[in-house]
N, C-alpha and C positions, 0 to 999 in steps of 0.2 A: 694299725697295719702300716708297714713301711713302703716306701718307694725307693727302688734301687735302680741306678743308671749304669749301664754297661758301655764303656767307651773303647772300641777297638782302635788301637794305636800302634799296630805292628807293621803297617805298610811301609814299603821302601821309599815311596815318593819319587820314583824315577822320572815321571813326567814333569815334576816340579823342578828337577835338576839342581837341587840344593846340596847334594852330596851327603845327605843324612836323612834318616827317616822323617817323613813329613811332619809327624806330630811334634817333633822336637825343633822344628824350624820356627823362628820367632816372627811374630807379627806385632808391629808397634813395640818391639823390644821385649815381648813376652812370648814364650813358647805357645804354639797353638794348643797343645795339650792342656796347659795351665788355664788358658782362656776358656777352653771348652768345659773343663771341670768346674771352674769358678762360675761360669754362666749357669750350669745345672744347679749348683748349690744356691746361687743367688736367687733362683726362682722361688725358693721357699717351699717347693713341692717335692724335693729330692732329699732323702735322708742319708743315702750312702752311694758311693760311686766305686765301681770295679773297673780298673783300667787293664786292658790286655796289651802289654808292651812287647817289643822284641826281647827275646830271652836274654840277650847280652846287654840290654839297657834297662832291665828291671830296676836295678838299684839307682840308676840315673833318674828314672821316672819317680821313684819314691822320694828322692832328694828334691825334686821339683815341687812336690806337693806336701810339704810338712804341715802338721797341725790341722789337716782336713780329714773328714770321715771318708777315707779312700783306701782301698786295697788294690795292690798291683800284682797281677799274675803274668806269667809268660804266655804270650799269644801263640797262635798257630801259623800255618803256612800261608793262609789267606784270610780274608775278612770273616768268612763264614766260620772257619775253624777257630779264629780268635774269639768270636762271640760265644761259641760252644765251650771254649776253655773257661771263659768268664762265668758262664752259666753253671759249669761244673763246680766252680769255686763257691757259688751261691748254694748249690744243691748239696754239696758234700762238705762244705766248711773249709775247703782248701783247694789249692791248684791241682787239677787232675794230672798235670805233668809231674807232680811231686816236688814242685819248687814253692816253698812257703815264702811269700813275700808280703803278706798283709800286715797291717798294724793291728795287733790283737786288741788294743785298747779301743779301737773304733771300728774294727772290721765286722763283717757279718759273722754270725756264729752258727754252728751246726744246729739245725732245728728251726732257725728263723724262717718265716714264710712271708716274703714281701707280697703286698697286695698288687703292686704294679711293677713291671720291669720296663725300663726304657733302654733303647739302643741308640747311641748318639755318636756321630762321626767326630773324631778329634779335629778333622780338617774343616769343620764348620765353627770356627772360633768366635764368630760374631753373632751367633744365634741369640735372639732376645730371650731373657728369662721368662717373659710373658708367654712366649710360644711353648716353652717347656711346661709351664703350668697348665696351659690350655690342653695339651696332649694328655697329661695326667688326669685332668678333670673329665675328659671324654671317656677314658678307660673306666674311671670310677662311676661314670654315668651308665655304664653297662655295655660299652663297645669293647670287645675283647682284643681287638687289633685296631690301632689308630695311626694314621700317617698324616703329616702336614703336607699340603700340596699347593702349587701355584699354577694358574693357567699358562699354557704355552703361548708365547708371544709371536714366535716366528712361524711362517708357513712351513709345513712338514711334508716331505715327499718320500714315498717308498720307491727304492731303486732295485734293480736286479744285480746279478753278480758282475756285470760288466759296466755298471754305472748308469744304465739307462733308466729314466723315470718310468715307473710303472703306474703310479697314481699319486694324486695329491690327497693327503689324509685330512679328514675333517678335524681341525685342531680344537673345535669347541668341546669335544669330548675327551681331549687329552689333558693330562696334568703332569707337571714335573714334581717329583717326590723329594722331600727333604727329610731331615731328622731333627729332633729325636722322634723315633717311632715307639709307640707304647703298646704293651701287651699284658695280658694276664700271664703269670709265670708258667702255668701248666701248658697253655697254648704255644708259647714261644719255645719251650723246651721240647714239646712234642714235634713241632715243625722242624727244629734243628736236628733232632734225632732221626726223623724220617729222611731228611736231606743227607745226613751222614750215612745212613744205611744204603742209600742209592748212589752215593758218591757225587751228590749234586752240590752246587754252590750258587749263590745269587748275589747281585749287587746291593740288595737290601733285604732285610729280614721279612718284610711284608710279603715279598715274593715267595718265600718259603711257606708262609702261612697260606697264601693263595694256592700253592701247589698241593696242599692237603685238603683243599676244598672248603676252607673257612673264609668267611667274609671279612673284608677290611674296610673300616670307616675312615673318612677323610675330614680334616679340619683345615681352615685357611692357613697357609704358610706365611712366611715373611721373606722379603727379598734379601735381607741382611743375613739370612741363614744359608747363604750360598756356600758351596763346597770349594775349597782352595785346592785345585788340581794342577794348574799350570802356573808358570811365572807371571802370566798376565793376571790370573786370579789373585795371586799374591800381591801384585802391585795395586790392584783395586782395593784390597783389604787395607793395605798400608795407607793409601790415600784417604779412605773412609775414616780411619782412626785419626789421621792427622787433621782432617777437616772438622772432625767432631770432638776434638780435644780428648781423645782416648776413652771417653766415658759415655757420652750421650748416645753413641751408636748402639750401646747395649741398654735396651730399655727395660 
């Protein structure tokens, strides 16, 4: 049974301020999308990747990923919609928007049933392959929804609408969530269809699973799997790659 990773890469990246979709911005001279996809494949646990790119950049995304077991589909208006587009490609054998963009020689075929589906942010290009493998292993061990997490280091306070502190939250029970997040295909598709039916969106797919009352398991995350959202994050990633000779940061 195969493992398929979905990579939503249709975000505009306005907070990064790079003037192009974030997934196409380079880190260490290589687009984030390419680093994210290669990290997934380098884990040895992922058989195929489905990328949801901006509709106008589908061909550009394909040109960035030659010779890899990757299918590129047109993404949706937001992250949740993009993931659902990619899941539609897995389920139906093609892009639900009617845009055929996959490489038939290596793409998923109608009737294929992956054992595990991962969802991974293109904006986490330094995610260690070992973390990818750990998430897949946890799903195969019987956990139908798995997320990597890190303890929250800062003190966290809840505030009201005018900015007054209401309380200091116990951070010992809080975790910051990363990707890749792993799921059984049936559960992930059911969660997304339920969200679409009620017009809901979420910042991560595990939130959609939680919303339908299903449990989510956690595994230890990795600090290098941080998400590049701002110019500061981008600078940190560039410095890490420079300091680690572009390779040792990806374990």
